[in-house]
N, C-alpha and C positions, 0 to 999 in steps of 0.2 A: 681444514676442509669446510666448505660452505654449508650452512645448515639448510636442509631441505624445507622448502616452503609448503606448509599445509594450508590448503585453501578452504576456509570455513565458508560453506556455501550460503550461510544465512547472514553474512555481514558484507561490508563493502570493501574490505581490504584483506590482503593475505596476512596470515598470522604466523609469526615465527615461534616455534616451540621454545619454551624456556624464558620467553619475555614476560615479565610480570605485568599484569593488567592494572590499570589505574583504577583504584576503588571508587574514585569520584565519578567515573564514566561508566562503570560496569553495573552499578546498582540499578535495579529494575523493579517496576511495579509488578507484584506477583499476580495481579489480576489480568495482565496482558498475556494473551494466549499466543502471540506471534514470536517464534524463536528468534526471528531476525531482530526483534527489539529486546527480548529477554537476554539474548546472547550477543550483545553488541560488543564483541571482544577485542576489536582492533585497539592496540595501545595508542595512547595519545602521542601526537608528535611532540618532540621536545620544544619547550618554550625557550626562546632566546632573548635575553635583554630584559631590562626593567619594565619596558612598555608591555611586553607579553605577560610578565608576572603580575603587573597591575591589572591587566584585563582579566586574567584568570581569577584574581581576587575579587574584582567587581562582579564577575559572573557568579561566583560562589556566594557572594553577599546577597545577590538577588534570590538565589535558590534558598538560602537560609531564611530570608525575610518573607519569602513567598509573596513578594510585592514589588512593584515599581512605583516610584514617586515622581519621576521626572522623565520626559516633559508632560506626561499625562499619568495620573495615578491609576494603577490596577492592583487588585487583590487576587491572589491565586488560591481559591478554596480547594482545587483538585488538580492533580496531574492527569492528563489524558493519554499521554504516550511519550516514549522516548526512543531515540536512536543515536547513531554515531554523531550526527550533526548537532544534536541538542535535545531539548525537552519541550513538549507541548503542554500548556496549562489551560484550564478553564480560567479565563480572566474576567473579572468583574470591573468594568471601567467606571471610575468615579467621575461623573460629569457634573455640570453646573446645577445648582439648586436641588441637589440630592438625586439627580438622574443616574441610575445604575443600569448599565447594559452589559449583556453577556457576549463574549467573543472567545475564540481560540487564539492563544498567543504562542508562537514558536520562538524560543530563545536559542540563538546560535552560540555554541560552545567555542570559545577561542582556544581552548586547550588542545585542540586537534591540529592546530596550525603551527608551523615552524616559528613564526614571529608575528608581531602585531601588524606589520605591513601586509603580509599575506592574508591575514584575517580581514583587514579592512578592504583589501582588493577584492576578496570574494564577497564581502558585504556590498561592495559597489555593484557586483554582478547581480546579486539578489535584489538590490534596490531597483536596478534597471529592469530586471525580469518582472518585478511587482508592478512597475509602471505600465508594462504592456499587458500582463495577464489580468490586471484589474479591469481592463476593457472587455474581457471575455464574459459574456452573459449566456450561460448554459446551465439548465437545471441539473445536469449530470456532473458539473464541476464545482468544486469549492475553491475559488480563486482567491489569492491573497488580496487584501484591501489596502493595507498601509504598511510601509516599512518605516521603522523608527529606531532610534538608538537611545540608550540610557547609560551614561557613564562609559560610553564607548562600546557597549554591548548591543549588537543588532538583534532586532526581533521583528516578526511579521504578525500583523493582526489579520485574522480570517473569520469567516462565518463559523460558528460552532454548530456541529451536527448533533442533534438530539436523537441518538440511535445507537446502533452497534456496528462493529466492523464485520465484514464477511469472515475474517479469521475467527472472531468470537462465535459466530454461528456455526462454522465448520468444526471448531474444536469441541463443541458440545458443552462449553462451560456454563451455559445458561439453561440446559435442558431440564435439570432437576427442578429449577424454579418454574420453568414453563409447564412441566408436567403437574406440579403441585397446584398450579393455578388454573388448570384446564379440566373441563369435564371429560369423561371418556369419549363422548362424541366429538368434542373439539380436538382432542389428541389424535383420534383416528383420522380426522380431516387433515391435520398438520402432517402426519406421517404418510398420508396418501398423496398430498399435493406438494408440500414444501420440502420434506426431507425423508430419507429412510434412516433408521437407527438400527444398525446391525453389527454385531461383533465389535462393539465400542467404536464404531465408525459412523460418522454423519455424512451420508451421501445426499447431496442436493438433487432433488428430482429434476429431470431434464427440462421441463417447462420453466421452472424457476431459474435454472441455470441459464437458459436462453434469454430470459427476461433480464437477468443481471448483466450478461455479456452484451446485450444490445444497448443497455443504458450506458455502460462504460464506453462502448464504441462511439456513441454519440458525443460523449465528452472528449474522447481522443480526436474525433474528427475536427471539433472546434479548436482544440489545442494544436493540432498539426497545421490547420489553416493559418494559425497565428505564427507559425514558423518554429514551434517548440516540440521537443520530444520529452515525454514525461520521465522516462528512464528508470522508473521504479514501480511499475504496475505489479501489485501483489495483493493478496487478500487483506492484509492489514491496512492497505491504503484505499480500500473500497468500503464505503460506509452505506448502511441502509438506515434511513431515518424512520421515525415513528409513523409516517404516512405511507411507508413502503417504497419511497423513492431511493434510487441508487445514486451515489455521488463518489466521484474520484477525488482524493485529497492528496496533499503533501507534494509540493512542487520544489522542495529544497534541492532536488537533484535534477530538475528539468534543465535541458540544454537546448541550444539552438540547433535546428536541423543541420546535419553534416558537420557539426562542431567536433573538433578533435578533443578527446578526453585526456587530461593530464593525470587523472585519478580514476580508477575503475569504480564508477558510480553504480548505484542500484544494488539490488540483492541478487547475488550470483545464482541462486537456485532458480530464479525466474528470468534470468538474463538470456538474450538470444545468442546463438553461437558466434555470430559476426561481431558482437560486442566484445566477447573474449578475445577475438583475433585482431580486429581492426581498431578498437577503441574509438569508434566514431558514432555519434548520435544519429540514428535513422528511424523514420516513422515505422518501417517494417519491424523494427526491433520491439516496439511497444505491442504490436500485434502478436508477436511470438510470446511475449510475457503474458498477454491476456489468454493465449491458448494454454499456457501452463496453468493459469488460474482455473480455466474451464476444465482441464483434465483433473485437477485436484478436487474441484467441486463434485464431479461425476463419480470419481472413484473413492472419495471420502478418506483420502490418505495422502500425506505429503510424498512427493516423488523422491526428494532427497532429504534425508533426516539430518538434523543438526548433530545427532549423536554419532554420525558416521562421517568423519572428515574425509574429504577428497582433495587430491591435488587439482589445480585448475585444468590440467591436461585430461585427467580422468573425467571431470565434470563435463568438459567440452565433448569428449568422445561419447559419453552417455547420451548427450543431447543429439548428437549427429546420428545415433542409432535408434533414437526414441521411436520414430514413426514405424519402424519394423516390428515394434513390440506393443503397439497401441491396442491391438485387438485383445491380446492376452491380459492387458492391464485393466481393461474396462469391465464393469459388471455386465451380466447377461442382458439386462433390460436396456443397456445402451449399445453394446457391441453388435446386437442383432439388428440394429438400425443402420444400414449401410450409409445413409446420408449423413448421420451424425458422425460416423467414423471418418468419412471423407472430409467433413467440415474440420474436425480436429487435425487431420493430416495437413490440411491447407494452412492452418494457423501455425503448426509446429514443423513445417518443412524446414530443414536445416539450411536450405538455399533461399535467401530472401526473394529471389525471382519466382519461386514456387508458391509463395504466399499470396494472399489477396493484395491487390495493388494499393489499397487504401482502406481506412476505417469505414468509409462509406460503402465501398464494394463489399466488405466483410459483413456489413449489416443488411444492406438492401440489394446487393447484386444478385444475379440470376442463380448463383449457387451459395448465397450467403445465409445469414441467420433468419432473415425474414421468410425465406422459402421453407426452411425447416419449421418455423413457427406456423406457417400456413398448413403444413402437413399435420401438425398436432391439432389444428382447428378442424380440419377435414375428418380427422379420426375421433373427434368429439372429446379430445383431451385438453382443450384450451380452457382457460379461466382467467379471471382478473388477478393476475399474479401480484400486482402491487397491493391489491386489497388483501390477498392471502398473507403477504408479508406484514402488512399493517396489523392484521389480526394476531399474528404471532407476537409482534413487538408490543402490542397492547397488554400482553400478559407479563411483560418484563418490567421491573422497576426502572424508573427514569434513570439512565446511567449518569446523568449530570448531577443528580442529587440536589439537595436544597442549597439555595444561595447562602 
């Protein structure tokens, strides 16, 4: 009898019970609050042939050395994050005459591919993607700058964001440090404007949530205009820098609009229903994922827990019924605002035709986020949200640490 597939909604693949996980890809940074990275449980695809074995050996050699020496030298003082595709490091580039510059480097793991040919084919896709995305200039996007290879291992160099992820802010991992470094007056300001901390939940205040969603929408608008779908919009891929700017990161799973997926990409917990069913990259799907992020920010709790495995069918059915339960899922200060409730329902409509037609409409359309923002302004609840986030982050130790 065929084993039933259990769908781990925090990873990018179906997990078969009883399959042993590869310890080289399961290890995770304990400081990372996103279960989709901590529990990247999909087993590595079998490597076939000496070429694949050599690639895996080269990849592990880089990880062990925490450095690249060819064609450009980088030193890796810190790991920034990891997922099924590979690991992101803070990379110190060793330039001429002692010039050292900071970058984020994502190394792509060959161990998840069936053979070397498939790995290099996908690296070709990522290289072509980098060539196009490098042209995108948008303060809400961290686009890849350079694709390069060292001993056959592909990596992408990107801007390094000096800040924290939305996941870290929502998980409350930094609240103890923030409270210890804040006066009573400052803490009161943070809990009035930035977040509510109740019953071990961090609920992002509506004004801040709107600010974050609008910034991400501006990034998605540019990305969609370039013909790409991000495919993995989630809290761990939304960064807030030390000046309060919001940036969308990680394009390793980005796909061309209307491209057919050969692998279920992205993080299923935030994935649109049609992605489960059609396996096609569509701009509407990014909007649904962002709606899931918005819902999680406002309620201060993950909708689908990594501790409760679901089949893909169950996960899909839950998403199709989600809009009927939104009112009961939201805290009182949000659900009593009918405009906010309607906005979330537009993002999370299981039918793509019921969602906003584009990221631009979702932000500045007649029923979009800008109108809700204006409502807050008229009610005297508007503020400089970027400055408020900057003030919060100023109390947190520089996450990049010393060079």
